[in-house]
C-alpha angles and dihedrals in degrees: 000000000000118000093041134200110240093179144162120238111260123218120194110220124203089257091060094250122140115220125174152170101037150289103290124224128184119245128220117246090244094064113114141152099007112186141179134049091315092073125029144148111255099171132028135182120184124188099191137351091289112024130066151109139252140176129214119238104213105119090214098048112034116180137178110219133194128194133193097177103058096271099308088119134008133208115220100229098166109147114236138248103027129171122249092257115071110169108181139005113199125187106199104166138001090272101021128082138146136202121205116209140177125219106154086315136024121274137165136216119206134194126189097174104062095276098305088124136008129202137184112272141188106209094195100042112213097005118115126259094262090063089045090058091070087071091059094072137061107323135186118195130192131175119205093191137345093293111024123070145151129223121196122195123195130203119180131192142131092015091304127116116199115198121192121191126207130183133208128194100175101064096277101305093115131019134196131192114265115247108236144125129229124221111294094024099089093110116123088237094060117094113222115250138179098252135104115180122196138161116281095196104059104059096261127150140181138209132189124196111188137274101013120351122097123168124185115191113199124211132208101229098102097069095015089227119136112232098189089231142067107245118215135182110203134187125181096180102059093272101310089120133014137203126200115219131189115205111197117235118230110274096253091056099044092108095050134095123255126228112177130206119210115282112250117221114203089183138344093289108030126068140154124217116202115202130187117210120193146151126251112225126212091262091054094253119135124239109199116221104177150324112238133181138220126193137203129197097181104060095274101311092117133015133197128196119248116229095227119086137166116232115222119310094091121103131191101267110120091196086070090053123076124180109187099173143335087289109031120069131160124193128172126204142133091023091301137103116224116204135184127180096176101062097270094310086124138357134218120208114215124194103208122221089242129062105262090182096049084214093176094057105028097249136112146171113325096182143354124203123185125179098186140353093290111025120074145144132213131197110211128182142196119210116227132179092260093069131197088037094071124162113260128194130198114210132180135205129197098179102061097276105310098107126028132191124202114237113214111224107256114175127179130182116259107248 
């Protein structure tokens, strides 16, 4: 889903510290073209058919990679030296990325030229280090044009998800907290902040589209009681006032539970809301029934159901879900790729020429990443006994997902 999470795996240590990506080691200049399970791409983010970023997933040999030929070859642009603790690697634009690190205190390295050079960076300008620490965690980043963008950080714990929103208006060089209020904070005595806090255990989600629209989609998982509706809390004035909406489920799903993905705003007025509906069995397992969609054309004030739906197959992994625009959506599940180019009015099921389920080796699709209606990439994996060193594969399609070609990992050192 755009914007995507190109994130490092977080481990919670006994001291309460989050550390991520990997332990970093320096490479000799002679290293080139490593292959095999020892070195693999675990995350990818492309910005057009040629240019993009990736990171390798080997905990002992972390690398930041950049491509200008659609993944045929990759430049190792990892800045050296790095400390052992790398918290977050964020790919913001085709030429811009940052790495947040911790070495007694937090610091950031920024590149704006595709990794050819890196320099120290303060992402929040004059704000103090406590505010900076928000940029150490899981971060989404989306640019609406060359100057204006939104970064969303997420911290999860004790069934609570805390989202903080930050805005940039200079192309990402400096960021400031968004000015908004969450439900219940509309009193004149409450100072606006950047935080929206929701439950993390009931299938809820939130989206903010600056400068005014906030949509919270509430799930049913907390009490496991079907409501027959999708419940939304909507603000169109940055949280100063809120409206609660109930969107009826289609009749055949009225007795099922709701698990909502984040609404996707393609612009200030138009957004799509994907919703999973499923049954809870007696042994607490979930039986998926369908993924359905609602749309708004007035910034979230009203929503209408889309006629197209996907029956079963789809799980809850957002990395297997890619919304490019109000019309183009790709979802993988059950060994298939589901595609719409009319905003979920109708869906086409594609059976790829490669095994998306990796049924012979107990793997599957870890991530899909499309940049337009035809060009996309998929990270697949096979699970072996020597987990976590699984075998990962990077594949590419140029015909909208019907045929895929594996891309051997070819890495060269940045001159």
